[in-house]
Biopython code that builds the backbone (N, CA, C, O; Angstrom):
import numpy as np
from Bio.PDB.StructureBuilder import StructureBuilder

atoms = [
    (1, "MET", "N", (92.388, 26.790, 58.966)),
    (1, "MET", "CA", (91.850, 27.830, 58.113)),
    (1, "MET", "C", (90.345, 27.926, 58.347)),
    (1, "MET", "O", (89.641, 26.917, 58.364)),
    (2, "SER", "N", (89.877, 29.129, 58.524)),
    (2, "SER", "CA", (88.460, 29.330, 58.753)),
    (2, "SER", "C", (87.837, 29.964, 57.517)),
    (2, "SER", "O", (88.385, 30.893, 56.926)),
    (3, "LEU", "N", (86.676, 29.436, 57.146)),
    (3, "LEU", "CA", (85.968, 29.916, 55.967)),
    (3, "LEU", "C", (84.772, 30.732, 56.430)),
    (3, "LEU", "O", (83.922, 30.223, 57.160)),
    (4, "THR", "N", (84.696, 31.976, 56.021)),
    (4, "THR", "CA", (83.585, 32.844, 56.388)),
    (4, "THR", "C", (82.742, 33.109, 55.149)),
    (4, "THR", "O", (83.244, 33.537, 54.110)),
    (5, "ILE", "N", (81.452, 32.843, 55.287)),
    (5, "ILE", "CA", (80.530, 33.097, 54.191)),
    (5, "ILE", "C", (79.806, 34.402, 54.485)),
    (5, "ILE", "O", (79.198, 34.562, 55.543)),
    (6, "SER", "N", (79.876, 35.314, 53.558)),
    (6, "SER", "CA", (79.221, 36.600, 53.703)),
    (6, "SER", "C", (78.178, 36.747, 52.607)),
    (6, "SER", "O", (78.502, 36.707, 51.420)),
    (7, "ALA", "N", (76.942, 36.914, 53.007)),
    (7, "ALA", "CA", (75.865, 37.059, 52.039)),
    (7, "ALA", "C", (75.119, 38.350, 52.325)),
    (7, "ALA", "O", (74.544, 38.506, 53.402)),
    (8, "VAL", "N", (75.118, 39.258, 51.394)),
    (8, "VAL", "CA", (74.386, 40.513, 51.555)),
    (8, "VAL", "C", (73.041, 40.362, 50.869)),
    (8, "VAL", "O", (72.971, 39.996, 49.696)),
    (9, "THR", "N", (71.963, 40.648, 51.613)),
    (9, "THR", "CA", (70.615, 40.589, 51.061)),
    (9, "THR", "C", (70.032, 41.990, 51.068)),
    (9, "THR", "O", (70.061, 42.680, 52.087)),
    (10, "GLU", "N", (69.507, 42.404, 49.934)),
    (10, "GLU", "CA", (68.854, 43.708, 49.789)),
    (10, "GLU", "C", (67.361, 43.530, 50.078)),
    (10, "GLU", "O", (66.741, 42.584, 49.592)),
    (11, "TRP", "N", (66.785, 44.443, 50.871)),
    (11, "TRP", "CA", (65.373, 44.382, 51.251)),
    (11, "TRP", "C", (64.684, 45.687, 50.890)),
    (11, "TRP", "O", (65.316, 46.742, 50.830)),
    (12, "HIS", "N", (63.369, 45.602, 50.649)),
    (12, "HIS", "CA", (62.573, 46.818, 50.464)),
    (12, "HIS", "C", (61.165, 46.586, 51.010)),
    (12, "HIS", "O", (60.717, 45.447, 51.150)),
    (13, "CYS", "N", (60.482, 47.680, 51.312)),
    (13, "CYS", "CA", (59.087, 47.619, 51.755)),
    (13, "CYS", "C", (58.215, 48.092, 50.589)),
    (13, "CYS", "O", (58.389, 49.210, 50.104)),
    (14, "PRO", "N", (57.279, 47.252, 50.136)),
    (14, "PRO", "CA", (56.423, 47.665, 49.026)),
    (14, "PRO", "C", (55.417, 48.754, 49.416)),
    (14, "PRO", "O", (54.791, 49.355, 48.543)),
    (15, "ASN", "N", (55.257, 49.012, 50.714)),
    (15, "ASN", "CA", (54.300, 50.031, 51.160)),
    (15, "ASN", "C", (54.937, 51.402, 51.324)),
    (15, "ASN", "O", (54.460, 52.378, 50.744)),
    (16, "CYS", "N", (56.007, 51.490, 52.106)),
    (16, "CYS", "CA", (56.593, 52.797, 52.402)),
    (16, "CYS", "C", (57.872, 53.083, 51.611)),
    (16, "CYS", "O", (58.363, 54.212, 51.623)),
    (17, "GLY", "N", (58.414, 52.076, 50.928)),
    (17, "GLY", "CA", (59.607, 52.274, 50.121)),
    (17, "GLY", "C", (60.919, 52.200, 50.877)),
    (17, "GLY", "O", (61.975, 52.450, 50.296)),
    (18, "ALA", "N", (60.878, 51.859, 52.175)),
    (18, "ALA", "CA", (62.116, 51.745, 52.964)),
    (18, "ALA", "C", (63.019, 50.667, 52.360)),
    (18, "ALA", "O", (62.540, 49.675, 51.811)),
    (19, "ARG", "N", (64.320, 50.877, 52.469)),
    (19, "ARG", "CA", (65.306, 49.925, 51.964)),
    (19, "ARG", "C", (66.314, 49.626, 53.051)),
    (19, "ARG", "O", (66.592, 50.472, 53.901)),
    (20, "ASP", "N", (66.873, 48.401, 53.025)),
    (20, "ASP", "CA", (67.876, 48.009, 54.001)),
    (20, "ASP", "C", (68.675, 46.844, 53.436)),
    (20, "ASP", "O", (68.313, 46.258, 52.415)),
    (21, "GLN", "N", (69.769, 46.519, 54.120)),
    (21, "GLN", "CA", (70.604, 45.379, 53.768)),
    (21, "GLN", "C", (70.872, 44.575, 55.032)),
    (21, "GLN", "O", (70.978, 45.131, 56.125)),
    (22, "THR", "N", (70.979, 43.252, 54.868)),
    (22, "THR", "CA", (71.416, 42.407, 55.966)),
    (22, "THR", "C", (72.594, 41.581, 55.474)),
    (22, "THR", "O", (72.766, 41.364, 54.275)),
    (23, "ASN", "N", (73.397, 41.128, 56.421)),
    (23, "ASN", "CA", (74.576, 40.328, 56.101)),
    (23, "ASN", "C", (74.483, 39.033, 56.901)),
    (23, "ASN", "O", (75.169, 38.865, 57.909)),
    (24, "GLU", "N", (73.628, 38.117, 56.442)),
    (24, "GLU", "CA", (73.351, 36.867, 57.134)),
    (24, "GLU", "C", (73.194, 35.761, 56.103)),
    (24, "GLU", "O", (72.402, 35.892, 55.170)),
    (25, "ALA", "N", (73.935, 34.679, 56.261)),
    (25, "ALA", "CA", (73.874, 33.582, 55.295)),
    (25, "ALA", "C", (72.655, 32.685, 55.517)),
    (25, "ALA", "O", (72.164, 32.063, 54.574)),
    (26, "ARG", "N", (72.167, 32.614, 56.750)),
    (26, "ARG", "CA", (71.016, 31.754, 57.052)),
    (26, "ARG", "C", (69.718, 32.406, 56.587)),
    (26, "ARG", "O", (69.672, 33.626, 56.437)),
    (27, "PRO", "N", (68.658, 31.622, 56.355)),
    (27, "PRO", "CA", (67.365, 32.205, 55.981)),
    (27, "PRO", "C", (66.867, 33.145, 57.071)),
    (27, "PRO", "O", (66.954, 32.827, 58.257)),
    (28, "HIS", "N", (66.353, 34.283, 56.676)),
    (28, "HIS", "CA", (65.855, 35.267, 57.615)),
    (28, "HIS", "C", (64.948, 36.255, 56.891)),
    (28, "HIS", "O", (64.893, 36.279, 55.662)),
    (29, "THR", "N", (64.246, 37.061, 57.661)),
    (29, "THR", "CA", (63.397, 38.122, 57.135)),
    (29, "THR", "C", (63.705, 39.399, 57.891)),
    (29, "THR", "O", (63.836, 39.376, 59.115)),
    (30, "ARG", "N", (63.821, 40.489, 57.199)),
    (30, "ARG", "CA", (64.076, 41.796, 57.797)),
    (30, "ARG", "C", (62.745, 42.419, 58.149)),
    (30, "ARG", "O", (61.855, 42.504, 57.303)),
    (31, "MET", "N", (62.596, 42.859, 59.395)),
    (31, "MET", "CA", (61.383, 43.531, 59.845)),
    (31, "MET", "C", (61.688, 45.023, 60.021)),
    (31, "MET", "O", (62.832, 45.411, 60.256)),
    (32, "HIS", "N", (60.658, 45.839, 59.904)),
    (32, "HIS", "CA", (60.815, 47.267, 60.142)),
    (32, "HIS", "C", (59.489, 47.857, 60.623)),
    (32, "HIS", "O", (58.435, 47.247, 60.442)),
    (33, "THR", "N", (59.539, 49.021, 61.223)),
    (33, "THR", "CA", (58.336, 49.722, 61.656)),
    (33, "THR", "C", (57.833, 50.530, 60.467)),
    (33, "THR", "O", (58.461, 51.506, 60.055)),
    (34, "CYS", "N", (56.685, 50.112, 59.918)),
    (34, "CYS", "CA", (56.189, 50.693, 58.672)),
    (34, "CYS", "C", (55.139, 51.783, 58.941)),
    (34, "CYS", "O", (54.084, 51.497, 59.508)),
    (35, "PRO", "N", (55.421, 53.022, 58.539)),
    (35, "PRO", "CA", (54.448, 54.096, 58.747)),
    (35, "PRO", "C", (53.166, 53.913, 57.931)),
    (35, "PRO", "O", (52.120, 54.441, 58.308)),
    (36, "LYS", "N", (53.229, 53.176, 56.824)),
    (36, "LYS", "CA", (52.043, 52.954, 55.988)),
    (36, "LYS", "C", (51.157, 51.833, 56.535)),
    (36, "LYS", "O", (50.018, 51.685, 56.094)),
    (37, "LEU", "N", (51.663, 51.039, 57.491)),
    (37, "LEU", "CA", (50.882, 49.969, 58.124)),
    (37, "LEU", "C", (50.675, 50.294, 59.605)),
    (37, "LEU", "O", (50.873, 49.439, 60.468)),
    (38, "HIS", "N", (50.277, 51.527, 59.890)),
    (38, "HIS", "CA", (49.944, 51.968, 61.240)),
    (38, "HIS", "C", (51.117, 51.824, 62.210)),
    (38, "HIS", "O", (50.900, 51.622, 63.405)),
    (39, "TYR", "N", (52.344, 51.923, 61.722)),
    (39, "TYR", "CA", (53.570, 51.817, 62.517)),
    (39, "TYR", "C", (53.729, 50.447, 63.175)),
    (39, "TYR", "O", (54.321, 50.327, 64.247)),
    (40, "LEU", "N", (53.194, 49.419, 62.522)),
    (40, "LEU", "CA", (53.371, 48.050, 63.005)),
    (40, "LEU", "C", (54.716, 47.519, 62.530)),
    (40, "LEU", "O", (55.266, 48.009, 61.543)),
    (41, "SER", "N", (55.245, 46.523, 63.226)),
    (41, "SER", "CA", (56.470, 45.860, 62.802)),
    (41, "SER", "C", (56.107, 44.901, 61.672)),
    (41, "SER", "O", (55.483, 43.864, 61.900)),
    (42, "ALA", "N", (56.501, 45.256, 60.461)),
    (42, "ALA", "CA", (56.105, 44.507, 59.268)),
    (42, "ALA", "C", (57.339, 43.962, 58.546)),
    (42, "ALA", "O", (58.420, 44.543, 58.637)),
    (43, "PRO", "N", (57.180, 42.851, 57.832)),
    (43, "PRO", "CA", (58.315, 42.302, 57.095)),
    (43, "PRO", "C", (58.619, 43.107, 55.842)),
    (43, "PRO", "O", (57.727, 43.668, 55.207)),
    (44, "MET", "N", (59.893, 43.147, 55.507)),
    (44, "MET", "CA", (60.326, 43.673, 54.218)),
    (44, "MET", "C", (60.461, 42.470, 53.285)),
    (44, "MET", "O", (60.522, 41.334, 53.755)),
    (45, "VAL", "N", (60.507, 42.698, 51.993)),
    (45, "VAL", "CA", (60.692, 41.613, 51.031)),
    (45, "VAL", "C", (62.015, 41.820, 50.303)),
    (45, "VAL", "O", (62.524, 42.937, 50.222)),
    (46, "GLN", "N", (62.558, 40.737, 49.780)),
    (46, "GLN", "CA", (63.829, 40.838, 49.072)),
    (46, "GLN", "C", (63.666, 41.728, 47.847)),
    (46, "GLN", "O", (62.659, 41.664, 47.142)),
    (47, "ALA", "N", (64.675, 42.556, 47.609)),
    (47, "ALA", "CA", (64.658, 43.455, 46.457)),
    (47, "ALA", "C", (64.454, 42.654, 45.187)),
    (47, "ALA", "O", (65.050, 41.591, 45.013)),
    (48, "GLY", "N", (63.619, 43.159, 44.307)),
    (48, "GLY", "CA", (63.328, 42.476, 43.053)),
    (48, "GLY", "C", (62.138, 41.537, 43.142)),
    (48, "GLY", "O", (61.717, 40.976, 42.131)),
    (49, "THR", "N", (61.587, 41.355, 44.348)),
    (49, "THR", "CA", (60.432, 40.481, 44.535)),
    (49, "THR", "C", (59.162, 41.311, 44.480)),
    (49, "THR", "O", (59.047, 42.325, 45.169)),
    (50, "SER", "N", (58.213, 40.886, 43.669)),
    (50, "SER", "CA", (56.923, 41.547, 43.608)),
    (50, "SER", "C", (56.066, 40.973, 44.730)),
    (50, "SER", "O", (55.815, 39.769, 44.767)),
    (51, "ALA", "N", (55.614, 41.833, 45.648)),
    (51, "ALA", "CA", (54.849, 41.356, 46.800)),
    (51, "ALA", "C", (53.913, 42.440, 47.305)),
    (51, "ALA", "O", (54.047, 43.618, 46.976)),
    (52, "LYS", "N", (52.961, 41.997, 48.115)),
    (52, "LYS", "CA", (52.011, 42.895, 48.763)),
    (52, "LYS", "C", (52.039, 42.558, 50.254)),
    (52, "LYS", "O", (51.922, 41.388, 50.618)),
    (53, "VAL", "N", (52.192, 43.560, 51.123)),
    (53, "VAL", "CA", (52.187, 43.373, 52.576)),
    (53, "VAL", "C", (51.015, 44.171, 53.117)),
    (53, "VAL", "O", (50.947, 45.385, 52.926)),
    (54, "GLU", "N", (50.069, 43.481, 53.809)),
    (54, "GLU", "CA", (48.848, 44.122, 54.295)),
    (54, "GLU", "C", (48.613, 43.823, 55.767)),
    (54, "GLU", "O", (48.899, 42.721, 56.235)),
    (55, "ALA", "N", (48.093, 44.800, 56.493)),
    (55, "ALA", "CA", (47.615, 44.582, 57.860)),
    (55, "ALA", "C", (46.135, 44.230, 57.751)),
    (55, "ALA", "O", (45.359, 44.985, 57.165)),
    (56, "LYS", "N", (45.745, 43.097, 58.308)),
    (56, "LYS", "CA", (44.354, 42.638, 58.257)),
    (56, "LYS", "C", (43.673, 42.953, 59.586)),
    (56, "LYS", "O", (44.120, 42.510, 60.645)),
    (57, "GLU", "N", (42.593, 43.719, 59.520)),
    (57, "GLU", "CA", (41.840, 44.011, 60.724)),
    (57, "GLU", "C", (41.043, 42.790, 61.151)),
    (57, "GLU", "O", (40.624, 41.977, 60.328)),
    (58, "ARG", "N", (40.847, 42.685, 62.449)),
    (58, "ARG", "CA", (40.053, 41.580, 62.972)),
    (58, "ARG", "C", (38.611, 41.801, 62.559)),
    (58, "ARG", "O", (38.070, 42.892, 62.739)),
    (59, "GLU", "N", (37.979, 40.758, 61.999)),
    (59, "GLU", "CA", (36.634, 40.893, 61.451)),
    (59, "GLU", "C", (35.557, 40.302, 62.345)),
    (59, "GLU", "O", (34.371, 40.531, 62.107)),
    (60, "ASP", "N", (35.945, 39.540, 63.375)),
    (60, "ASP", "CA", (34.933, 38.943, 64.236)),
    (60, "ASP", "C", (34.748, 39.769, 65.509)),
    (60, "ASP", "O", (35.453, 40.754, 65.730)),
    (61, "TYR", "N", (33.809, 39.361, 66.329)),
    (61, "TYR", "CA", (33.489, 40.063, 67.569)),
    (61, "TYR", "C", (34.624, 39.891, 68.567)),
    (61, "TYR", "O", (35.090, 38.772, 68.783)),
    (62, "VAL", "N", (35.074, 40.977, 69.175)),
    (62, "VAL", "CA", (36.189, 40.932, 70.116)),
    (62, "VAL", "C", (35.747, 40.359, 71.449)),
    (62, "VAL", "O", (36.476, 39.555, 72.030)),
    (63, "GLY", "N", (34.594, 40.734, 71.954)),
    (63, "GLY", "CA", (34.088, 40.199, 73.215)),
    (63, "GLY", "C", (34.985, 40.554, 74.385)),
    (63, "GLY", "O", (35.414, 41.700, 74.518)),
    (64, "GLY", "N", (35.276, 39.553, 75.254)),
    (64, "GLY", "CA", (36.070, 39.781, 76.443)),
    (64, "GLY", "C", (37.557, 39.594, 76.246)),
    (64, "GLY", "O", (38.321, 39.673, 77.208)),
    (65, "GLU", "N", (37.985, 39.348, 75.016)),
    (65, "GLU", "CA", (39.406, 39.164, 74.740)),
    (65, "GLU", "C", (40.118, 40.518, 74.678)),
    (65, "GLU", "O", (39.490, 41.569, 74.544)),
    (66, "THR", "N", (41.426, 40.459, 74.777)),
    (66, "THR", "CA", (42.243, 41.654, 74.626)),
    (66, "THR", "C", (43.056, 41.490, 73.342)),
    (66, "THR", "O", (44.123, 40.877, 73.366)),
    (67, "PRO", "N", (42.566, 42.032, 72.217)),
    (67, "PRO", "CA", (43.275, 41.856, 70.947)),
    (67, "PRO", "C", (44.456, 42.819, 70.829)),
    (67, "PRO", "O", (44.623, 43.725, 71.645)),
    (68, "PHE", "N", (45.267, 42.602, 69.800)),
    (68, "PHE", "CA", (46.357, 43.518, 69.480)),
    (68, "PHE", "C", (45.731, 44.761, 68.851)),
    (68, "PHE", "O", (45.000, 44.658, 67.866)),
    (69, "ILE", "N", (46.008, 45.903, 69.404)),
    (69, "ILE", "CA", (45.437, 47.155, 68.900)),
    (69, "ILE", "C", (46.532, 47.976, 68.228)),
    (69, "ILE", "O", (47.580, 48.236, 68.818)),
    (70, "ALA", "N", (46.273, 48.377, 66.990)),
    (70, "ALA", "CA", (47.210, 49.229, 66.254)),
    (70, "ALA", "C", (47.117, 50.652, 66.804)),
    (70, "ALA", "O", (46.134, 50.995, 67.462)),
    (71, "PRO", "N", (48.123, 51.477, 66.545)),
    (71, "PRO", "CA", (48.075, 52.874, 67.011)),
    (71, "PRO", "C", (46.859, 53.658, 66.521)),
    (71, "PRO", "O", (46.507, 54.680, 67.110)),
    (72, "ASN", "N", (46.214, 53.191, 65.450)),
    (72, "ASN", "CA", (45.012, 53.882, 64.974)),
    (72, "ASN", "C", (43.761, 53.446, 65.735)),
    (72, "ASN", "O", (42.661, 53.901, 65.421)),
    (73, "GLY", "N", (43.916, 52.556, 66.749)),
    (73, "GLY", "CA", (42.799, 52.134, 67.581)),
    (73, "GLY", "C", (42.044, 50.922, 67.079)),
    (73, "GLY", "O", (41.116, 50.468, 67.748)),
    (74, "ARG", "N", (42.402, 50.386, 65.937)),
    (74, "ARG", "CA", (41.702, 49.239, 65.353)),
    (74, "ARG", "C", (42.375, 47.927, 65.764)),
    (74, "ARG", "O", (43.601, 47.868, 65.864)),
    (75, "PRO", "N", (41.575, 46.864, 66.005)),
    (75, "PRO", "CA", (42.170, 45.569, 66.331)),
    (75, "PRO", "C", (42.765, 44.925, 65.076)),
    (75, "PRO", "O", (42.088, 44.809, 64.054)),
    (76, "ILE", "N", (44.021, 44.512, 65.157)),
    (76, "ILE", "CA", (44.709, 43.911, 64.013)),
    (76, "ILE", "C", (44.845, 42.407, 64.256)),
    (76, "ILE", "O", (45.297, 41.981, 65.319)),
    (77, "MET", "N", (44.456, 41.617, 63.272)),
    (77, "MET", "CA", (44.492, 40.164, 63.357)),
    (77, "MET", "C", (45.826, 39.610, 62.854)),
    (77, "MET", "O", (46.372, 38.676, 63.440)),
    (78, "SER", "N", (46.352, 40.189, 61.760)),
    (78, "SER", "CA", (47.580, 39.650, 61.177)),
    (78, "SER", "C", (48.181, 40.635, 60.184)),
    (78, "SER", "O", (47.547, 41.604, 59.765)),
    (79, "ILE", "N", (49.426, 40.351, 59.824)),
    (79, "ILE", "CA", (50.075, 41.025, 58.706)),
    (79, "ILE", "C", (50.370, 39.938, 57.691)),
    (79, "ILE", "O", (51.065, 38.970, 58.000)),
    (80, "VAL", "N", (49.849, 40.088, 56.489)),
    (80, "VAL", "CA", (49.957, 39.061, 55.449)),
    (80, "VAL", "C", (50.851, 39.560, 54.317)),
    (80, "VAL", "O", (50.667, 40.658, 53.793)),
    (81, "THR", "N", (51.825, 38.721, 53.954)),
    (81, "THR", "CA", (52.707, 39.003, 52.822)),
    (81, "THR", "C", (52.331, 38.052, 51.698)),
    (81, "THR", "O", (52.392, 36.835, 51.871)),
    (82, "THR", "N", (51.940, 38.595, 50.544)),
    (82, "THR", "CA", (51.547, 37.798, 49.393)),
    (82, "THR", "C", (52.547, 38.015, 48.270)),
    (82, "THR", "O", (52.769, 39.140, 47.822)),
    (83, "ARG", "N", (53.154, 36.903, 47.818)),
    (83, "ARG", "CA", (54.101, 36.918, 46.701)),
    (83, "ARG", "C", (53.584, 35.992, 45.609)),
    (83, "ARG", "O", (52.597, 35.282, 45.804)),
    (84, "ASP", "N", (54.251, 36.002, 44.466)),
    (84, "ASP", "CA", (53.858, 35.119, 43.370)),
    (84, "ASP", "C", (53.955, 33.641, 43.758)),
    (84, "ASP", "O", (53.179, 32.817, 43.274)),
    (85, "ASN", "N", (54.911, 33.308, 44.633)),
    (85, "ASN", "CA", (55.123, 31.894, 44.968)),
    (85, "ASN", "C", (54.566, 31.493, 46.329)),
    (85, "ASN", "O", (54.909, 30.419, 46.823)),
    (86, "GLY", "N", (53.718, 32.316, 46.957)),
    (86, "GLY", "CA", (53.126, 31.917, 48.227)),
    (86, "GLY", "C", (52.754, 33.077, 49.124)),
    (86, "GLY", "O", (52.922, 34.245, 48.774)),
    (87, "THR", "N", (52.243, 32.722, 50.294)),
    (87, "THR", "CA", (51.763, 33.694, 51.266)),
    (87, "THR", "C", (52.334, 33.361, 52.637)),
    (87, "THR", "O", (52.408, 32.195, 53.024)),
    (88, "ASP", "N", (52.740, 34.405, 53.373)),
    (88, "ASP", "CA", (53.186, 34.266, 54.757)),
    (88, "ASP", "C", (52.297, 35.159, 55.613)),
    (88, "ASP", "O", (51.771, 36.167, 55.141)),
    (89, "ALA", "N", (52.138, 34.775, 56.882)),
    (89, "ALA", "CA", (51.336, 35.599, 57.784)),
    (89, "ALA", "C", (51.997, 35.690, 59.144)),
    (89, "ALA", "O", (52.539, 34.710, 59.656)),
    (90, "ARG", "N", (51.944, 36.863, 59.713)),
    (90, "ARG", "CA", (52.346, 37.088, 61.097)),
    (90, "ARG", "C", (51.043, 37.335, 61.841)),
    (90, "ARG", "O", (50.374, 38.344, 61.621)),
    (91, "VAL", "N", (50.686, 36.400, 62.730)),
    (91, "VAL", "CA", (49.392, 36.443, 63.400)),
    (91, "VAL", "C", (49.550, 37.006, 64.805)),
    (91, "VAL", "O", (50.469, 36.634, 65.535)),
    (92, "PHE", "N", (48.647, 37.904, 65.177)),
    (92, "PHE", "CA", (48.619, 38.482, 66.514)),
    (92, "PHE", "C", (47.494, 37.797, 67.284)),
    (92, "PHE", "O", (46.324, 38.133, 67.101)),
    (93, "ALA", "N", (47.836, 36.850, 68.134)),
    (93, "ALA", "CA", (46.835, 36.104, 68.903)),
    (93, "ALA", "C", (46.270, 36.975, 70.017)),
    (93, "ALA", "O", (47.015, 37.706, 70.670)),
    (94, "PRO", "N", (44.946, 36.902, 70.243)),
    (94, "PRO", "CA", (44.363, 37.677, 71.333)),
    (94, "PRO", "C", (44.745, 37.064, 72.684)),
    (94, "PRO", "O", (45.131, 35.899, 72.771)),
    (95, "VAL", "N", (44.628, 37.867, 73.710)),
    (95, "VAL", "CA", (44.943, 37.425, 75.065)),
    (95, "VAL", "C", (43.624, 37.267, 75.823)),
    (95, "VAL", "O", (42.806, 38.186, 75.858)),
    (96, "ALA", "N", (43.428, 36.101, 76.424)),
    (96, "ALA", "CA", (42.230, 35.876, 77.226)),
    (96, "ALA", "C", (42.443, 36.482, 78.615)),
    (96, "ALA", "O", (43.560, 36.497, 79.132)),
    (97, "THR", "N", (41.372, 36.973, 79.199)),
    (97, "THR", "CA", (41.470, 37.538, 80.545)),
    (97, "THR", "C", (40.522, 36.785, 81.480)),
    (97, "THR", "O", (39.519, 36.225, 81.039)),
    (98, "ASN", "N", (40.842, 36.777, 82.747)),
    (98, "ASN", "CA", (40.031, 36.102, 83.750)),
    (98, "ASN", "C", (39.555, 37.131, 84.758)),
    (98, "ASN", "O", (40.356, 37.873, 85.328)),
    (99, "LYS", "N", (38.265, 37.174, 84.974)),
    (99, "LYS", "CA", (37.688, 38.105, 85.956)),
    (99, "LYS", "C", (37.108, 37.286, 87.089)),
    (99, "LYS", "O", (36.262, 36.419, 86.872)),
    (100, "GLU", "N", (37.561, 37.560, 88.290)),
    (100, "GLU", "CA", (37.037, 36.829, 89.455)),
    (100, "GLU", "C", (36.104, 37.686, 90.249)),
    (100, "GLU", "O", (35.567, 37.239, 91.263)),
]
sb = StructureBuilder()
sb.init_structure("model")
sb.init_model(0)
sb.init_chain("A")
sb.init_seg("    ")
for serial, (resi, resn, name, xyz) in enumerate(atoms, 1):
    if name == "N":
        sb.init_residue(resn, " ", resi, " ")
    sb.init_atom(name, np.array(xyz, "f"), 0.0, 1.0, " ", f" {name:<3s}", serial, name[0])
structure = sb.get_structure()
């Protein structure tokens, strides 16, 4: 006999209002392309969770690095999700280049 566990999780985006469902028993996060965050791939939060999802612009000097550039032309450092019980971040690391 095989036992199948089915868990439906409801998700929403606090910025654009998008909604979705996933059917996965393991811990996971639903990502989506958010028009309110410059069309970046941003996390959704579980329905009923009060949270804030923000794109953080890079605040230091870019120099010779190649940072992640959002469609609006600004360098993005991270996407930060802030909830009552903690903070998560998706960090976009810059790429170093070599000139010979």
